[in-house]
PDB file of N, CA, C and O in Angstrom:
ATOM      1  N   MET A   1      26.215-192.756-161.017  1.00  0.00           N
ATOM      2  CA  MET A   1      26.257-191.726-162.000  1.00  0.00           C
ATOM      3  C   MET A   1      25.000-190.468-161.719  1.00  0.00           C
ATOM      4  O   MET A   1      23.796-190.722-161.755  1.00  0.00           O
ATOM      5  N   ASN A   2      25.438-189.427-161.508  1.00  0.00           N
ATOM      6  CA  ASN A   2      24.708-188.342-161.241  1.00  0.00           C
ATOM      7  C   ASN A   2      23.735-187.890-162.439  1.00  0.00           C
ATOM      8  O   ASN A   2      23.866-188.203-163.622  1.00  0.00           O
ATOM      9  N   ASP A   3      22.793-187.136-161.910  1.00  0.00           N
ATOM     10  CA  ASP A   3      21.911-186.659-163.068  1.00  0.00           C
ATOM     11  C   ASP A   3      22.147-186.026-164.303  1.00  0.00           C
ATOM     12  O   ASP A   3      21.473-186.221-165.315  1.00  0.00           O
ATOM     13  N   LEU A   4      23.065-185.303-164.215  1.00  0.00           N
ATOM     14  CA  LEU A   4      23.957-184.316-165.380  1.00  0.00           C
ATOM     15  C   LEU A   4      24.494-185.462-165.905  1.00  0.00           C
ATOM     16  O   LEU A   4      23.882-185.859-166.897  1.00  0.00           O
ATOM     17  N   GLU A   5      25.461-186.145-165.562  1.00  0.00           N
ATOM     18  CA  GLU A   5      26.413-187.024-166.298  1.00  0.00           C
ATOM     19  C   GLU A   5      25.175-187.959-167.234  1.00  0.00           C
ATOM     20  O   GLU A   5      25.161-187.907-168.463  1.00  0.00           O
ATOM     21  N   LEU A   6      24.159-188.806-166.423  1.00  0.00           N
ATOM     22  CA  LEU A   6      23.452-189.332-167.244  1.00  0.00           C
ATOM     23  C   LEU A   6      22.695-188.802-168.438  1.00  0.00           C
ATOM     24  O   LEU A   6      22.544-189.456-169.469  1.00  0.00           O
ATOM     25  N   LEU A   7      22.192-187.493-168.232  1.00  0.00           N
ATOM     26  CA  LEU A   7      21.726-186.565-169.585  1.00  0.00           C
ATOM     27  C   LEU A   7      23.026-186.474-170.496  1.00  0.00           C
ATOM     28  O   LEU A   7      22.822-186.732-171.682  1.00  0.00           O
ATOM     29  N   LYS A   8      24.332-186.148-170.136  1.00  0.00           N
ATOM     30  CA  LYS A   8      25.057-186.006-170.929  1.00  0.00           C
ATOM     31  C   LYS A   8      25.341-187.245-171.822  1.00  0.00           C
ATOM     32  O   LYS A   8      25.190-187.207-173.043  1.00  0.00           O
ATOM     33  N   THR A   9      25.781-188.396-171.116  1.00  0.00           N
ATOM     34  CA  THR A   9      25.864-189.744-171.780  1.00  0.00           C
ATOM     35  C   THR A   9      24.850-189.939-172.811  1.00  0.00           C
ATOM     36  O   THR A   9      25.202-190.273-173.942  1.00  0.00           O
ATOM     37  N   THR A  10      23.542-189.748-172.500  1.00  0.00           N
ATOM     38  CA  THR A  10      22.410-190.061-173.393  1.00  0.00           C
ATOM     39  C   THR A  10      22.389-189.017-174.375  1.00  0.00           C
ATOM     40  O   THR A  10      22.279-189.413-175.535  1.00  0.00           O
ATOM     41  N   CYS A  11      22.469-187.739-174.189  1.00  0.00           N
ATOM     42  CA  CYS A  11      22.454-186.959-175.203  1.00  0.00           C
ATOM     43  C   CYS A  11      23.816-187.219-176.252  1.00  0.00           C
ATOM     44  O   CYS A  11      23.580-187.163-177.459  1.00  0.00           O
ATOM     45  N   GLU A  12      24.876-187.429-175.916  1.00  0.00           N
ATOM     46  CA  GLU A  12      25.829-187.780-176.744  1.00  0.00           C
ATOM     47  C   GLU A  12      25.760-188.996-177.624  1.00  0.00           C
ATOM     48  O   GLU A  12      26.220-189.108-178.761  1.00  0.00           O
ATOM     49  N   ASN A  13      25.085-189.922-176.885  1.00  0.00           N
ATOM     50  CA  ASN A  13      24.607-191.208-177.804  1.00  0.00           C
ATOM     51  C   ASN A  13      23.761-191.003-178.694  1.00  0.00           C
ATOM     52  O   ASN A  13      23.907-191.528-179.797  1.00  0.00           O
ATOM     53  N   LEU A  14      22.626-190.146-178.397  1.00  0.00           N
ATOM     54  CA  LEU A  14      21.556-189.709-179.474  1.00  0.00           C
ATOM     55  C   LEU A  14      22.175-188.694-180.551  1.00  0.00           C
ATOM     56  O   LEU A  14      21.620-188.513-181.635  1.00  0.00           O
ATOM     57  N   LYS A  15      23.262-188.098-180.213  1.00  0.00           N
ATOM     58  CA  LYS A  15      23.878-187.090-180.949  1.00  0.00           C
ATOM     59  C   LYS A  15      24.507-188.000-182.159  1.00  0.00           C
ATOM     60  O   LYS A  15      24.562-187.550-183.304  1.00  0.00           O
ATOM     61  N   GLU A  16      24.815-188.858-181.940  1.00  0.00           N
ATOM     62  CA  GLU A  16      25.542-189.936-183.054  1.00  0.00           C
ATOM     63  C   GLU A  16      24.402-190.149-184.266  1.00  0.00           C
ATOM     64  O   GLU A  16      24.777-190.458-185.397  1.00  0.00           O
ATOM     65  N   HIS A  17      23.035-189.970-183.960  1.00  0.00           N
ATOM     66  CA  HIS A  17      22.225-190.075-184.942  1.00  0.00           C
ATOM     67  C   HIS A  17      21.324-189.045-185.312  1.00  0.00           C
ATOM     68  O   HIS A  17      20.401-189.221-186.107  1.00  0.00           O
ATOM     69  N   PHE A  18      21.660-187.633-184.568  1.00  0.00           N
ATOM     70  CA  PHE A  18      20.722-186.568-184.792  1.00  0.00           C
ATOM     71  C   PHE A  18      21.774-185.175-184.693  1.00  0.00           C
ATOM     72  O   PHE A  18      22.767-185.028-183.981  1.00  0.00           O
ATOM     73  N   ASP A  19      21.200-184.297-185.616  1.00  0.00           N
ATOM     74  CA  ASP A  19      22.293-183.207-185.629  1.00  0.00           C
ATOM     75  C   ASP A  19      22.194-182.196-184.417  1.00  0.00           C
ATOM     76  O   ASP A  19      23.188-181.566-184.056  1.00  0.00           O
ATOM     77  N   THR A  20      20.966-182.062-183.800  1.00  0.00           N
ATOM     78  CA  THR A  20      20.743-181.534-182.386  1.00  0.00           C
ATOM     79  C   THR A  20      19.925-182.491-181.488  1.00  0.00           C
ATOM     80  O   THR A  20      19.279-183.435-181.943  1.00  0.00           O
ATOM     81  N   VAL A  21      20.005-182.157-180.105  1.00  0.00           N
ATOM     82  CA  VAL A  21      19.644-182.947-179.115  1.00  0.00           C
ATOM     83  C   VAL A  21      19.471-182.089-177.967  1.00  0.00           C
ATOM     84  O   VAL A  21      20.429-181.408-177.599  1.00  0.00           O
ATOM     85  N   HIS A  22      18.183-182.027-177.253  1.00  0.00           N
ATOM     86  CA  HIS A  22      18.030-181.504-176.087  1.00  0.00           C
ATOM     87  C   HIS A  22      17.304-182.088-175.081  1.00  0.00           C
ATOM     88  O   HIS A  22      16.129-182.231-175.421  1.00  0.00           O
ATOM     89  N   ILE A  23      17.547-182.482-173.971  1.00  0.00           N
ATOM     90  CA  ILE A  23      16.591-183.104-173.119  1.00  0.00           C
ATOM     91  C   ILE A  23      16.505-182.522-171.943  1.00  0.00           C
ATOM     92  O   ILE A  23      17.538-182.186-171.364  1.00  0.00           O
ATOM     93  N   PHE A  24      15.302-182.309-171.408  1.00  0.00           N
ATOM     94  CA  PHE A  24      14.648-181.891-170.335  1.00  0.00           C
ATOM     95  C   PHE A  24      14.075-182.864-169.468  1.00  0.00           C
ATOM     96  O   PHE A  24      13.188-183.625-169.856  1.00  0.00           O
ATOM     97  N   ALA A  25      14.585-182.879-168.194  1.00  0.00           N
ATOM     98  CA  ALA A  25      13.823-184.166-167.173  1.00  0.00           C
ATOM     99  C   ALA A  25      13.794-183.613-165.939  1.00  0.00           C
ATOM    100  O   ALA A  25      14.644-182.863-165.459  1.00  0.00           O
ATOM    101  N   THR A  26      12.597-184.079-165.338  1.00  0.00           N
ATOM    102  CA  THR A  26      12.336-183.873-164.112  1.00  0.00           C
ATOM    103  C   THR A  26      11.909-184.915-163.180  1.00  0.00           C
ATOM    104  O   THR A  26      11.168-185.783-163.642  1.00  0.00           O
ATOM    105  N   ARG A  27      12.313-184.996-161.708  1.00  0.00           N
ATOM    106  CA  ARG A  27      11.888-186.111-161.118  1.00  0.00           C
ATOM    107  C   ARG A  27      12.045-185.241-159.397  1.00  0.00           C
ATOM    108  O   ARG A  27      12.726-184.312-158.963  1.00  0.00           O
ATOM    109  N   MET A  28      10.955-186.207-158.810  1.00  0.00           N
ATOM    110  CA  MET A  28      11.008-185.721-157.359  1.00  0.00           C
ATOM    111  C   MET A  28      12.245-186.005-156.381  1.00  0.00           C
ATOM    112  O   MET A  28      12.955-186.999-156.526  1.00  0.00           O
ATOM    113  N   ASN A  29      12.470-184.941-155.255  1.00  0.00           N
ATOM    114  CA  ASN A  29      13.881-185.028-154.884  1.00  0.00           C
ATOM    115  C   ASN A  29      13.467-186.183-153.725  1.00  0.00           C
ATOM    116  O   ASN A  29      12.755-185.963-152.746  1.00  0.00           O
ATOM    117  N   ASP A  30      14.064-187.409-154.066  1.00  0.00           N
ATOM    118  CA  ASP A  30      13.914-188.466-153.060  1.00  0.00           C
ATOM    119  C   ASP A  30      14.814-188.503-151.693  1.00  0.00           C
ATOM    120  O   ASP A  30      14.732-189.352-150.805  1.00  0.00           O
ATOM    121  N   GLU A  31      15.565-187.537-151.734  1.00  0.00           N
ATOM    122  CA  GLU A  31      16.376-187.424-150.598  1.00  0.00           C
ATOM    123  C   GLU A  31      15.961-186.533-149.373  1.00  0.00           C
ATOM    124  O   GLU A  31      16.416-186.520-148.229  1.00  0.00           O
ATOM    125  N   GLN A  32      14.926-185.765-149.976  1.00  0.00           N
ATOM    126  CA  GLN A  32      14.024-184.968-148.782  1.00  0.00           C
ATOM    127  C   GLN A  32      12.763-185.185-148.791  1.00  0.00           C
ATOM    128  O   GLN A  32      12.110-185.452-149.800  1.00  0.00           O
ATOM    129  N   ALA A  33      12.376-185.095-147.773  1.00  0.00           N
ATOM    130  CA  ALA A  33      10.817-185.488-147.415  1.00  0.00           C
ATOM    131  C   ALA A  33       9.890-184.301-147.869  1.00  0.00           C
ATOM    132  O   ALA A  33       8.753-184.250-147.402  1.00  0.00           O
ATOM    133  N   THR A  34      10.352-183.275-148.822  1.00  0.00           N
ATOM    134  CA  THR A  34       9.468-182.310-149.244  1.00  0.00           C
ATOM    135  C   THR A  34       9.043-182.805-150.809  1.00  0.00           C
ATOM    136  O   THR A  34       9.496-183.840-151.297  1.00  0.00           O
ATOM    137  N   GLU A  35       8.183-181.981-151.462  1.00  0.00           N
ATOM    138  CA  GLU A  35       7.599-182.370-152.431  1.00  0.00           C
ATOM    139  C   GLU A  35       8.181-181.507-153.577  1.00  0.00           C
ATOM    140  O   GLU A  35       7.551-181.100-154.553  1.00  0.00           O
ATOM    141  N   GLU A  36       9.640-181.269-153.265  1.00  0.00           N
ATOM    142  CA  GLU A  36      10.719-180.569-154.263  1.00  0.00           C
ATOM    143  C   GLU A  36      11.048-181.253-155.789  1.00  0.00           C
ATOM    144  O   GLU A  36      11.422-182.426-155.812  1.00  0.00           O
ATOM    145  N   THR A  37      10.941-180.701-156.718  1.00  0.00           N
ATOM    146  CA  THR A  37      10.802-181.339-158.045  1.00  0.00           C
ATOM    147  C   THR A  37      12.304-180.822-158.608  1.00  0.00           C
ATOM    148  O   THR A  37      12.631-179.635-158.592  1.00  0.00           O
ATOM    149  N   ILE A  38      13.041-181.758-159.040  1.00  0.00           N
ATOM    150  CA  ILE A  38      14.431-181.266-159.688  1.00  0.00           C
ATOM    151  C   ILE A  38      14.360-181.446-160.884  1.00  0.00           C
ATOM    152  O   ILE A  38      13.983-182.496-161.403  1.00  0.00           O
ATOM    153  N   ASN A  39      14.820-180.139-161.648  1.00  0.00           N
ATOM    154  CA  ASN A  39      14.874-180.022-162.985  1.00  0.00           C
ATOM    155  C   ASN A  39      16.107-180.379-163.492  1.00  0.00           C
ATOM    156  O   ASN A  39      17.002-179.870-162.818  1.00  0.00           O
ATOM    157  N   CYS A  40      16.557-181.116-164.500  1.00  0.00           N
ATOM    158  CA  CYS A  40      17.699-181.238-165.409  1.00  0.00           C
ATOM    159  C   CYS A  40      17.486-180.854-166.826  1.00  0.00           C
ATOM    160  O   CYS A  40      16.357-180.931-167.310  1.00  0.00           O
ATOM    161  N   GLN A  41      18.520-180.438-167.533  1.00  0.00           N
ATOM    162  CA  GLN A  41      18.500-180.177-168.839  1.00  0.00           C
ATOM    163  C   GLN A  41      20.044-180.335-169.447  1.00  0.00           C
ATOM    164  O   GLN A  41      21.114-180.053-168.908  1.00  0.00           O
ATOM    165  N   TYR A  42      19.818-180.791-170.536  1.00  0.00           N
ATOM    166  CA  TYR A  42      21.585-180.727-171.159  1.00  0.00           C
ATOM    167  C   TYR A  42      21.140-180.955-172.774  1.00  0.00           C
ATOM    168  O   TYR A  42      20.299-181.787-173.113  1.00  0.00           O
ATOM    169  N   GLY A  43      21.787-180.151-173.615  1.00  0.00           N
ATOM    170  CA  GLY A  43      21.701-180.501-174.968  1.00  0.00           C
ATOM    171  C   GLY A  43      23.013-180.165-175.805  1.00  0.00           C
ATOM    172  O   GLY A  43      23.886-179.421-175.359  1.00  0.00           O
ATOM    173  N   SER A  44      23.062-180.606-176.713  1.00  0.00           N
ATOM    174  CA  SER A  44      24.183-180.680-178.050  1.00  0.00           C
ATOM    175  C   SER A  44      23.829-180.222-179.172  1.00  0.00           C
ATOM    176  O   SER A  44      22.633-180.410-179.392  1.00  0.00           O
ATOM    177  N   GLY A  45      24.528-179.557-180.187  1.00  0.00           N
ATOM    178  CA  GLY A  45      24.558-179.224-181.232  1.00  0.00           C
ATOM    179  C   GLY A  45      24.133-177.756-181.490  1.00  0.00           C
ATOM    180  O   GLY A  45      24.325-176.942-180.587  1.00  0.00           O
ATOM    181  N   ASN A  46      23.595-177.377-182.605  1.00  0.00           N
ATOM    182  CA  ASN A  46      23.375-176.099-182.865  1.00  0.00           C
ATOM    183  C   ASN A  46      22.326-175.305-181.935  1.00  0.00           C
ATOM    184  O   ASN A  46      21.115-175.497-182.047  1.00  0.00           O
ATOM    185  N   TRP A  47      22.845-174.455-181.065  1.00  0.00           N
ATOM    186  CA  TRP A  47      21.978-173.784-180.392  1.00  0.00           C
ATOM    187  C   TRP A  47      20.732-173.222-180.716  1.00  0.00           C
ATOM    188  O   TRP A  47      19.671-173.438-180.129  1.00  0.00           O
ATOM    189  N   CYS A  48      20.944-172.395-181.807  1.00  0.00           N
ATOM    190  CA  CYS A  48      19.869-171.815-182.427  1.00  0.00           C
ATOM    191  C   CYS A  48      18.791-172.674-182.879  1.00  0.00           C
ATOM    192  O   CYS A  48      17.616-172.330-182.752  1.00  0.00           O
ATOM    193  N   ALA A  49      19.190-173.945-183.483  1.00  0.00           N
ATOM    194  CA  ALA A  49      18.311-175.095-184.125  1.00  0.00           C
ATOM    195  C   ALA A  49      17.331-175.340-182.836  1.00  0.00           C
ATOM    196  O   ALA A  49      16.121-175.116-182.810  1.00  0.00           O
ATOM    197  N   ARG A  50      18.129-175.847-181.785  1.00  0.00           N
ATOM    198  CA  ARG A  50      17.493-176.210-180.447  1.00  0.00           C
ATOM    199  C   ARG A  50      16.633-175.434-180.007  1.00  0.00           C
ATOM    200  O   ARG A  50      15.536-175.859-179.644  1.00  0.00           O
ATOM    201  N   TYR A  51      16.984-174.050-179.948  1.00  0.00           N
ATOM    202  CA  TYR A  51      15.947-172.956-179.106  1.00  0.00           C
ATOM    203  C   TYR A  51      14.670-172.881-180.196  1.00  0.00           C
ATOM    204  O   TYR A  51      13.502-172.919-179.809  1.00  0.00           O
ATOM    205  N   GLY A  52      15.046-172.769-181.594  1.00  0.00           N
ATOM    206  CA  GLY A  52      13.812-172.912-182.599  1.00  0.00           C
ATOM    207  C   GLY A  52      13.034-174.008-182.596  1.00  0.00           C
ATOM    208  O   GLY A  52      11.866-173.891-182.967  1.00  0.00           O
ATOM    209  N   GLN A  53      13.540-175.267-182.177  1.00  0.00           N
ATOM    210  CA  GLN A  53      12.526-176.414-182.318  1.00  0.00           C
ATOM    211  C   GLN A  53      11.555-176.258-180.990  1.00  0.00           C
ATOM    212  O   GLN A  53      10.344-176.477-180.961  1.00  0.00           O
ATOM    213  N   ILE A  54      12.535-175.752-179.718  1.00  0.00           N
ATOM    214  CA  ILE A  54      11.803-175.790-178.508  1.00  0.00           C
ATOM    215  C   ILE A  54      10.406-174.408-178.624  1.00  0.00           C
ATOM    216  O   ILE A  54       9.243-174.586-178.264  1.00  0.00           O
ATOM    217  N   HIS A  55      10.779-173.548-179.015  1.00  0.00           N
ATOM    218  CA  HIS A  55       9.740-172.556-179.525  1.00  0.00           C
ATOM    219  C   HIS A  55       8.790-172.877-180.301  1.00  0.00           C
ATOM    220  O   HIS A  55       7.646-172.476-180.086  1.00  0.00           O
ATOM    221  N   ASN A  56       9.063-173.560-181.210  1.00  0.00           N
ATOM    222  CA  ASN A  56       7.939-173.997-182.238  1.00  0.00           C
ATOM    223  C   ASN A  56       7.076-175.093-181.492  1.00  0.00           C
ATOM    224  O   ASN A  56       5.848-175.062-181.571  1.00  0.00           O
ATOM    225  N   TRP A  57       7.696-175.992-180.818  1.00  0.00           N
ATOM    226  CA  TRP A  57       6.909-176.953-179.842  1.00  0.00           C
ATOM    227  C   TRP A  57       6.024-176.348-178.711  1.00  0.00           C
ATOM    228  O   TRP A  57       4.923-176.786-178.377  1.00  0.00           O
ATOM    229  N   LEU A  58       6.703-175.219-178.144  1.00  0.00           N
ATOM    230  CA  LEU A  58       5.855-174.426-177.303  1.00  0.00           C
ATOM    231  C   LEU A  58       4.450-173.774-177.754  1.00  0.00           C
ATOM    232  O   LEU A  58       3.357-173.763-177.188  1.00  0.00           O
ATOM    233  N   VAL A  59       4.897-173.221-179.017  1.00  0.00           N
ATOM    234  CA  VAL A  59       3.871-172.397-179.570  1.00  0.00           C
ATOM    235  C   VAL A  59       2.455-173.389-180.164  1.00  0.00           C
ATOM    236  O   VAL A  59       1.283-173.020-180.240  1.00  0.00           O
ATOM    237  N   ARG A  60       2.960-174.548-180.479  1.00  0.00           N
ATOM    238  CA  ARG A  60       1.989-175.584-181.243  1.00  0.00           C
ATOM    239  C   ARG A  60       1.186-175.977-179.893  1.00  0.00           C
ATOM    240  O   ARG A  60      -0.042-175.989-179.801  1.00  0.00           O
ATOM    241  N   GLN A  61       2.092-176.294-178.874  1.00  0.00           N
ATOM    242  CA  GLN A  61       1.317-176.772-177.579  1.00  0.00           C
ATOM    243  C   GLN A  61       0.150-175.842-177.082  1.00  0.00           C
ATOM    244  O   GLN A  61      -0.963-176.206-176.701  1.00  0.00           O
ATOM    245  N   GLU A  62       0.690-174.445-177.178  1.00  0.00           N
ATOM    246  CA  GLU A  62      -0.380-173.559-176.509  1.00  0.00           C
ATOM    247  C   GLU A  62      -1.594-173.323-177.508  1.00  0.00           C
ATOM    248  O   GLU A  62      -2.690-172.925-177.114  1.00  0.00           O
ATOM    249  N   GLU A  63      -1.285-173.619-178.902  1.00  0.00           N
ATOM    250  CA  GLU A  63      -2.261-173.744-179.959  1.00  0.00           C
ATOM    251  C   GLU A  63      -3.229-174.928-179.541  1.00  0.00           C
ATOM    252  O   GLU A  63      -4.421-174.692-179.345  1.00  0.00           O
ATOM    253  N   ILE A  64      -2.773-176.043-179.422  1.00  0.00           N
ATOM    254  CA  ILE A  64      -3.657-177.242-178.932  1.00  0.00           C
ATOM    255  C   ILE A  64      -4.420-176.974-177.898  1.00  0.00           C
ATOM    256  O   ILE A  64      -5.607-177.300-177.900  1.00  0.00           O
ATOM    257  N   THR A  65      -3.749-176.237-176.695  1.00  0.00           N
ATOM    258  CA  THR A  65      -4.506-176.184-175.400  1.00  0.00           C
ATOM    259  C   THR A  65      -5.526-174.938-175.645  1.00  0.00           C
ATOM    260  O   THR A  65      -6.552-174.939-174.966  1.00  0.00           O
ATOM    261  N   ARG A  66      -5.335-173.975-176.481  1.00  0.00           N
ATOM    262  CA  ARG A  66      -6.290-173.025-176.911  1.00  0.00           C
ATOM    263  C   ARG A  66      -7.851-173.914-177.569  1.00  0.00           C
ATOM    264  O   ARG A  66      -9.018-173.946-177.177  1.00  0.00           O
ATOM    265  N   GLU A  67      -7.234-174.444-178.537  1.00  0.00           N
ATOM    266  CA  GLU A  67      -8.229-175.168-179.327  1.00  0.00           C
ATOM    267  C   GLU A  67      -9.124-176.357-178.216  1.00  0.00           C
ATOM    268  O   GLU A  67     -10.347-176.324-178.076  1.00  0.00           O
ATOM    269  N   ASP A  68      -8.426-177.116-177.680  1.00  0.00           N
ATOM    270  CA  ASP A  68      -8.971-177.767-176.535  1.00  0.00           C
ATOM    271  C   ASP A  68      -9.861-176.848-175.713  1.00  0.00           C
ATOM    272  O   ASP A  68     -11.080-177.018-175.707  1.00  0.00           O
ATOM    273  N   ALA A  69      -9.374-176.038-175.135  1.00  0.00           N
ATOM    274  CA  ALA A  69     -10.461-175.146-174.088  1.00  0.00           C
ATOM    275  C   ALA A  69     -11.517-174.727-175.138  1.00  0.00           C
ATOM    276  O   ALA A  69     -12.648-174.792-174.655  1.00  0.00           O
ATOM    277  N   ARG A  70     -11.497-174.363-176.280  1.00  0.00           N
ATOM    278  CA  ARG A  70     -12.580-173.707-176.964  1.00  0.00           C
ATOM    279  C   ARG A  70     -13.676-174.994-177.139  1.00  0.00           C
ATOM    280  O   ARG A  70     -14.883-174.798-177.281  1.00  0.00           O
ATOM    281  N   LYS A  71     -13.261-175.897-177.117  1.00  0.00           N
ATOM    282  CA  LYS A  71     -13.894-177.415-177.577  1.00  0.00           C
ATOM    283  C   LYS A  71     -15.165-177.605-176.358  1.00  0.00           C
ATOM    284  O   LYS A  71     -16.336-177.976-176.442  1.00  0.00           O
ATOM    285  N   ASP A  72     -14.343-177.176-175.263  1.00  0.00           N
ATOM    286  CA  ASP A  72     -14.996-177.565-174.014  1.00  0.00           C
ATOM    287  C   ASP A  72     -16.208-176.372-173.516  1.00  0.00           C
ATOM    288  O   ASP A  72     -16.855-176.544-172.483  1.00  0.00           O
TER     289      ASP A  72
END
């Protein structure tokens, strides 16, 4: 099973329990001697809801990072 098929299968399994699902995954490219990272993503459900959730997560992570930097 290739990367995208694995993400699709996992996404559809999760979709049975959730309204929207979006999976981001990375791994090192084992087929080459380089340190190249392979990025994969797949989602299902309302695109606007997924986009909003991802956006809110990013904003919150940036806030946490800024708070931690001020503490140091």
